[in-house]
Backbone as CSV, one residue per row, in Angstrom:
resi,resn,N_x,N_y,N_z,CA_x,CA_y,CA_z,C_x,C_y,C_z
1,MET,0.836,-1.167,0.000,0.000,0.000,0.000,0.883,1.234,0.000
2,ASN,0.711,2.021,-0.993,1.423,3.288,-1.048,0.437,4.414,-0.817
3,LEU,0.739,5.205,0.192,-0.102,6.372,0.432,0.333,7.469,-0.518
4,ILE,-0.613,8.048,-1.197,-0.262,9.170,-2.054,-0.048,10.396,-1.183
5,SER,0.738,11.301,-1.686,1.146,12.438,-0.866,-0.034,13.304,-0.451
6,GLU,-1.104,13.325,-1.251,-2.271,14.123,-0.869,-2.935,13.568,0.380
7,SER,-3.037,12.231,0.462,-3.669,11.647,1.645,-2.777,11.800,2.872
8,LYS,-1.454,11.747,2.670,-0.540,11.993,3.794,-0.674,13.421,4.286
9,LYS,-0.741,14.376,3.347,-0.900,15.776,3.734,-2.208,15.989,4.471
10,GLU,-3.242,15.284,4.045,-4.533,15.391,4.719,-4.436,14.882,6.161
11,ILE,-3.763,13.743,6.348,-3.580,13.185,7.696,-2.744,14.134,8.541
12,PHE,-1.646,14.649,7.964,-0.776,15.556,8.724,-1.500,16.859,9.049
13,GLY,-2.319,17.336,8.125,-3.063,18.564,8.367,-4.124,18.404,9.443
14,LYS,-4.725,17.226,9.488,-5.795,16.993,10.458,-5.256,16.772,11.871
15,TYR,-4.165,16.014,11.999,-3.672,15.640,13.325,-2.399,16.378,13.734
16,GLY,-1.658,16.918,12.776,-0.442,17.648,13.098,-0.703,19.134,13.182
17,LYS,0.371,19.897,13.173,0.237,21.351,13.260,-0.032,21.977,11.899
18,SER,0.466,21.343,10.825,0.236,21.843,9.468,0.321,20.662,8.502
19,ASN,0.150,20.944,7.202,0.227,19.877,6.194,1.625,19.313,6.036
20,THR,2.635,20.099,6.396,4.012,19.637,6.245,4.616,19.184,7.566
21,ASP,3.806,19.070,8.614,4.284,18.658,9.933,4.381,17.135,9.984
22,THR,5.526,16.607,9.562,5.686,15.156,9.530,6.402,14.628,10.754
23,GLY,6.916,15.495,11.602,7.746,15.045,12.703,7.061,14.983,14.040
24,SER,5.915,15.610,14.203,5.277,15.600,15.519,4.755,14.202,15.830
25,PRO,4.767,13.823,17.094,4.277,12.489,17.451,2.823,12.265,17.053
26,GLU,1.996,13.301,17.138,0.589,13.140,16.786,0.408,12.764,15.325
27,SER,1.140,13.428,14.447,1.003,13.129,13.019,1.561,11.749,12.689
28,GLN,2.655,11.357,13.334,3.209,10.029,13.090,2.282,8.945,13.604
29,ILE,1.691,9.156,14.781,0.750,8.182,15.333,-0.464,8.041,14.418
30,ALA,-0.948,9.151,13.889,-2.094,9.107,12.978,-1.751,8.351,11.695
31,LEU,-0.567,8.585,11.158,-0.146,7.886,9.946,-0.007,6.383,10.210
32,PHE,0.626,6.032,11.334,0.771,4.618,11.683,-0.598,3.965,11.871
33,SER,-1.535,4.672,12.490,-2.868,4.117,12.716,-3.581,3.856,11.393
34,HIS,-3.411,4.771,10.447,-4.016,4.585,9.122,-3.430,3.350,8.443
35,ARG,-2.125,3.199,8.513,-1.473,2.038,7.893,-1.854,0.744,8.609
36,ILE,-1.989,0.795,9.940,-2.369,-0.391,10.712,-3.770,-0.846,10.316
37,ARG,-4.697,0.094,10.166,-6.053,-0.257,9.738,-6.043,-0.935,8.365
38,HIS,-5.233,-0.388,7.450,-5.149,-0.963,6.108,-4.581,-2.385,6.151
39,LEU,-3.497,-2.587,6.885,-2.884,-3.913,6.954,-3.796,-4.919,7.655
40,THR,-4.551,-4.471,8.636,-5.486,-5.359,9.321,-6.557,-5.857,8.368
41,GLU,-7.073,-4.956,7.540,-8.069,-5.369,6.548,-7.477,-6.368,5.553
42,HIS,-6.230,-6.148,5.163,-5.567,-7.069,4.236,-5.414,-8.450,4.875
43,LEU,-5.040,-8.471,6.150,-4.818,-9.760,6.814,-6.119,-10.506,7.092
44,LYS,-7.235,-9.802,7.139,-8.512,-10.496,7.286,-8.818,-11.323,6.040
45,LYS,-8.367,-10.844,4.874,-8.602,-11.553,3.619,-7.544,-12.625,3.376
46,ASP,-6.284,-12.323,3.718,-5.164,-13.216,3.419,-4.456,-13.575,4.721
47,LYS,-4.948,-14.602,5.401,-4.473,-14.951,6.736,-3.046,-15.499,6.761
48,LYS,-2.564,-15.997,5.642,-1.247,-16.626,5.629,-0.135,-15.716,5.124
49,ASP,-0.385,-14.444,5.024,0.619,-13.480,4.579,1.459,-13.062,5.794
50,PHE,2.484,-13.841,6.078,3.243,-13.653,7.309,4.173,-12.450,7.255
51,SER,4.609,-12.051,6.078,5.459,-10.864,5.997,4.647,-9.600,6.312
52,THR,3.405,-9.576,5.874,2.529,-8.452,6.216,2.197,-8.481,7.701
53,GLN,2.040,-9.666,8.248,1.760,-9.792,9.679,2.931,-9.256,10.502
54,ARG,4.132,-9.547,10.072,5.318,-9.042,10.769,5.398,-7.523,10.661
55,ALA,5.112,-6.983,9.484,5.124,-5.535,9.296,4.070,-4.865,10.178
56,LEU,2.912,-5.499,10.300,1.854,-4.969,11.153,2.306,-4.924,12.612
57,LEU,2.940,-5.982,13.072,3.414,-6.018,14.459,4.489,-4.961,14.716
58,LYS,5.345,-4.736,13.731,6.362,-3.696,13.885,5.726,-2.313,13.960
59,LEU,4.705,-2.057,13.131,4.004,-0.776,13.165,3.281,-0.556,14.492
60,VAL,2.676,-1.604,15.006,1.986,-1.494,16.292,2.996,-1.160,17.389
61,GLY,4.168,-1.766,17.341,5.212,-1.468,18.320,5.712,-0.038,18.212
62,LYS,5.889,0.443,16.992,6.326,1.831,16.798,5.296,2.805,17.349
63,ARG,4.016,2.524,17.043,2.965,3.409,17.532,2.896,3.373,19.056
64,ARG,3.086,2.189,19.644,3.061,2.049,21.101,4.182,2.870,21.743
65,ARG,5.383,2.821,21.155,6.518,3.589,21.697,6.268,5.085,21.583
66,LEU,5.705,5.520,20.472,5.384,6.944,20.318,4.310,7.383,21.316
67,LEU,3.318,6.546,21.537,2.284,6.878,22.515,2.859,6.939,23.926
68,ASP,3.761,6.025,24.264,4.413,6.056,25.578,5.242,7.321,25.740
69,TYR,5.956,7.709,24.688,6.750,8.941,24.722,5.852,10.154,24.958
70,LEU,4.763,10.209,24.224,3.850,11.345,24.345,3.192,11.373,25.719
71,LYS,2.902,10.207,26.255,2.293,10.125,27.586,3.245,10.661,28.651
72,LYS,4.541,10.363,28.504,5.533,10.868,29.463,5.750,12.362,29.322
73,ARG,5.757,12.872,28.085,6.096,14.269,27.830,4.934,15.226,28.088
74,ASP,3.744,14.875,27.590,2.607,15.783,27.693,1.318,14.971,27.695
75,ILE,0.751,14.777,28.884,-0.414,13.904,29.034,-1.644,14.454,28.308
76,GLU,-1.757,15.777,28.197,-2.921,16.358,27.527,-2.899,16.070,26.022
77,ARG,-1.737,16.182,25.400,-1.618,15.853,23.976,-1.892,14.367,23.758
78,TYR,-1.435,13.530,24.692,-1.680,12.083,24.622,-3.179,11.798,24.650
79,ARG,-3.878,12.414,25.595,-5.320,12.194,25.710,-6.060,12.701,24.477
80,ALA,-5.581,13.811,23.926,-6.237,14.373,22.741,-6.099,13.448,21.533
81,ILE,-4.905,12.897,21.321,-4.702,12.028,20.151,-5.441,10.696,20.330
82,ILE,-5.497,10.185,21.556,-6.238,8.950,21.831,-7.725,9.164,21.511
83,LYS,-8.243,10.320,21.936,-9.657,10.605,21.685,-9.923,10.847,20.204
84,ALA,-9.014,11.567,19.535,-9.205,11.892,18.124,-9.172,10.645,17.234
85,LEU,-8.274,9.720,17.556,-8.151,8.504,16.741,-9.012,7.363,17.242
86,ASP,-9.632,7.540,18.418,-10.483,6.521,19.011,-9.718,5.204,19.190
87,LEU,-8.573,5.295,19.873,-7.721,4.114,20.041,-8.084,3.263,21.247
88,ARG,-8.694,3.853,22.262,-9.041,3.099,23.470,-10.551,2.913,23.531
89,LYS,-10.926,1.810,24.075,-12.357,1.511,24.220,-12.857,2.016,25.543
């Protein structure tokens, strides 16, 4: 899955500070969440695609580390991104 730059800019604009804000934890978490959703849908159809499964697990770990970092640095930003992306039940 290749994200076109317009959809990336849309994600960065919605969750980051601007369309070109690729470095903030919020924008990276949003991008990872979008990719995780896509890979999950793919794995529902193709259960034996183990390389995609490994990539999905790596993305989940990256997102988890970024969320932990944000939780330590600024709890309000952490709560805002969790609510915006609807990550917790």
